[in-house]
C-alpha positions in Angstrom: 8.2 13.6 10.6 6.9 11.8 13.5 8.7 8.8 15.1 8.9 6.4 12.4 6.6 3.3 12.6 8.4 1.5 9.5 11.8 1.8 8.9 13.6 0.1 6.0 17.3 0.3 5.9 19.8 -0.6 3.0 17.4 -3.4 1.7 18.7 -5.6 -0.8 16.2 -8.3 -2.0 15.3 -10.3 -5.4 13.8 -13.3 -6.6 17.0 -15.3 -7.7 20.2 -15.5 -5.4 22.9 -13.0 -6.9 20.2 -11.0 -8.9 18.9 -8.2 -6.8 16.0 -6.1 -7.9 16.2 -4.0 -5.0 19.5 -2.5 -4.3 20.1 -0.8 -1.2 16.7 1.1 -0.8 16.0 2.8 2.4 12.6 4.6 3.5 10.9 6.0 6.9 7.2 6.2 7.3 6.4 8.3 10.2 3.2 7.2 12.5 -0.1 8.5 10.7 1.9 9.3 7.3 0.9 8.5 3.9 4.3 7.8 2.3 4.3 7.3 -1.5 7.0 5.2 -3.5 7.4 6.2 -7.2 9.6 5.3 -9.9 9.7 4.4 -13.7 8.8 1.1 -14.8 11.3 -1.6 -13.7 12.6 0.6 -10.9 12.0 -2.4 -8.4 9.0 -0.6 -6.7 6.7 -3.9 -6.3 9.6 -5.9 -5.5 10.7 -3.4 -2.7 7.1 -3.3 -1.1 6.8 -7.1 -1.4 10.3 -7.6 0.3 9.1 -5.3 3.1 5.9 -7.7 3.5 7.9 -10.9 3.3 7.1 -12.2 0.0 10.6 -11.5 -2.0 13.7 -12.8 -0.3 15.9 -10.4 1.5 19.7 -10.6 1.1 20.8 -7.9 3.4 19.5 -4.8 5.0 16.7 -4.6 7.9 13.2 -3.9 8.2 11.9 -2.3 11.5 8.3 -2.3 12.5 7.6 -0.3 15.5 11.3 -1.0 16.4 10.8 -4.7 16.0 13.0 -6.3 13.4 10.6 -7.9 10.9 13.4 -8.8 8.2 13.2 -12.4 8.4 9.6 -12.9 9.3 7.5 -15.0 6.8 4.8 -13.4 5.1 2.0 -15.3 6.8 2.9 -13.7 10.1 3.2 -10.2 9.2 -0.7 -9.7 10.0 0.1 -10.7 13.5 3.1 -8.3 13.6 0.9 -5.5 12.4 1.6 -5.0 8.7 -1.3 -5.8 6.3 -0.3 -6.1 2.6 -2.8 -5.4 -0.4 -1.4 -6.8 -3.5 -2.4 -5.6 -6.8 -4.0 -8.7 -7.9 -5.4 -11.6 -6.4 -6.5 -9.6 -3.3 -10.0 -10.9 -2.7 -11.6 -14.3 -3.2 -14.0 -13.8 -5.9 -16.1 -17.1 -5.7 -16.8 -16.1 -2.2 -19.5 -13.6 -1.1 -18.4 -10.0 0.3 -19.3 -11.2 3.6 -17.3 -14.4 3.6 -14.4 -12.5 2.2 -14.4 -10.5 5.4 -15.2 -13.4 8.0 -12.0 -15.2 6.3 -9.7 -12.2 6.8 -10.7 -12.5 10.6 -8.4 -15.3 11.7 -6.4 -13.5 14.3 -9.2 -12.0 16.0 -11.2 -13.3 19.1 -14.3 -15.1 17.8 -16.6 -12.9 20.0 -15.0 -9.6 18.3 -15.6 -10.8 14.6 -19.2 -9.4 14.2 -18.6 -6.0 15.5 -15.5 -5.6 13.6 -17.1 -6.7 10.2 -20.0 -4.1 11.3 -17.4 -1.5 11.5 -15.9 -2.3 8.2 -19.4 -1.9 6.6 -19.9 1.3 8.2 -16.6 2.4 6.7 -17.4 1.1 3.4 -21.2 1.2 3.0 -21.0 0.3 -0.8 -19.8 -3.2 0.5 -22.7 -3.6 2.7 -25.2 -2.9 0.0 -23.6 -5.9 -1.7 -22.7 -8.0 1.2 -24.2 -11.3 -0.2 -22.9 -10.7 -3.8 -19.9 -12.9 -4.9 -17.0 -10.5 -4.9 -15.9 -11.5 -8.6 -19.0 -9.7 -9.5 -18.1 -6.3 -7.9 -16.8 -3.2 -9.9 -13.1 -2.7 -9.9 -13.5 0.0 -7.4 -15.7 -2.1 -5.2 -13.1 -5.0 -5.4 -10.3 -2.6 -4.1 -12.5 -1.5 -1.3 -13.0 -5.2 -0.3 -9.3 -5.7 -0.7 -8.5 -2.8 1.7 -11.2 -3.7 4.1 -9.9 -7.2 4.5 -6.8 -5.8 5.5 -7.9 -3.1 7.7 -10.2 -5.7 9.6 -7.3 -7.0 11.8 -6.4 -3.5 13.3 -2.9 -3.3 11.5 -0.2 -0.8 12.4 0.9 -0.1 8.7 -1.3 -0.5 5.7 1.1 -1.4 2.5 -0.7 -1.2 -0.9 1.0 -2.1 -4.4 -0.5 -0.2 -7.2 -4.0 0.3 -5.9 -5.4 2.5 -8.9 -4.2 -0.2 -11.5 -6.8 -0.8 -14.1 -9.2 1.5 -12.5 -11.3 4.2 -14.5 -10.8 7.8 -13.5 -13.9 7.7 -11.4 -12.6 4.7 -9.3 -9.4 6.1 -9.1 -10.6 9.1 -7.4 -12.7 6.9 -4.9 -9.8 4.8 -4.0 -7.5 7.9 -3.2 -10.3 9.3 -1.2 -10.8 6.1 0.6 -7.2 6.2 1.6 -7.1 9.8 2.8 -10.1 8.7 5.1 -8.3 5.7 6.4 -5.1 7.9 7.3 -7.7 10.1 9.2 -8.6 6.9 11.5 -4.9 6.8 12.5 -3.8 4.1 10.2 -0.1 4.6 8.6 0.1 4.0 4.8 2.8 3.0 2.6 2.0 3.1 -1.0 3.5 2.0 -4.3 1.8 3.6 -7.3 2.2 4.3 -11.0 -0.3 7.1 -11.0 2.2 10.0 -9.4 -0.2 12.5 -10.0 -3.1 11.3 -7.7 -0.6 9.5 -5.2 1.3 12.9 -4.7 -1.9 14.7 -4.0 -2.7 12.7 -1.0 0.6 11.8 0.2 2.8 13.4 3.0 6.1 12.4 1.6 7.4 10.3 -1.5 10.3 8.6 -2.4 11.5 7.9 -5.9 13.2 4.5 -6.7 15.5 4.2 -9.7 17.1 0.7 -10.6 16.2 -0.5 -6.9 17.8 2.4 -5.2 16.0 5.4 -3.5 17.3 8.2 -5.3 15.2 11.2 -4.4 12.6 11.9 -1.5 10.7 15.0 -0.4 7.3 16.5 0.5 4.8 14.9 -1.8 2.8 18.1 -2.7 6.3 19.7 -3.8 7.8 16.8 -6.0 5.6 16.9 -8.8 7.1 20.2 -9.9 10.7 19.2 -8.6 13.2 19.0 -11.6 15.0 16.2 -9.9 11.8 13.9 -10.4 11.3 15.2 -13.4 14.7 14.1 -14.5 14.5 10.6 -12.5 11.1 9.7 -13.5 8.6 11.9 -15.2 10.5 13.1 -18.1 8.9 16.5 -18.1 7.7 19.1 -15.9 4.0 19.0 -15.6 1.4 21.0 -13.6 0.4 20.6 -10.0 -1.1 17.3 -9.1 -4.9 16.9 -8.8 -6.6 13.7 -7.6 -7.8 11.4 -10.4 -7.2 10.9 -13.8 -4.4 8.9 -15.3 -0.9 9.6 -14.7 
């Protein structure tokens, strides 16, 4: 693994004081990696990733971004620090056009740089350019997820953090989303991904962690974990075949 750009140590977090959902989880994400966080329902995956993004109160532990301690940073400053978060739901403005969604996301950029950066996003996601004047709420599920990711990428983040990007999508759009994430990684962006679709996520990931009851219980090379008996015991329930991108988990 390369030098970690995101390092989470012994994180304890939860919505109510004294009721932790994340119970001492630790992960490391190397520069340019796709790291996947898996786990059974109720394992605390989404709470963990939201705590990293400043959206769930942290009781103890440390979150370091490129060596900078961002543990106590409020959510609205995370983009300026270099961490962009794409939530599972409510990640676009449905009443606004695709173009206006992108413009709103450019808040920390210099005004003179905004037109060129929007053009770069349209070059990366040509399907969005074809619908740039359309209300975002009329996009397909896969196109909405593209727009949500484009909004996050437009400010040049160091780390892109996503919560269940394939949730609710058809197999066709699941494949599209994971291919998109692979292309984004090739551009140099580091990705931390929480995903219930273990098969598709492990197919594109470099490494993966398994969370159980708010604690990281196992980790390894993503391509090897699908057939790992420890993962089968902790999460999968049985030992399935080798992962292939697309389809339901």
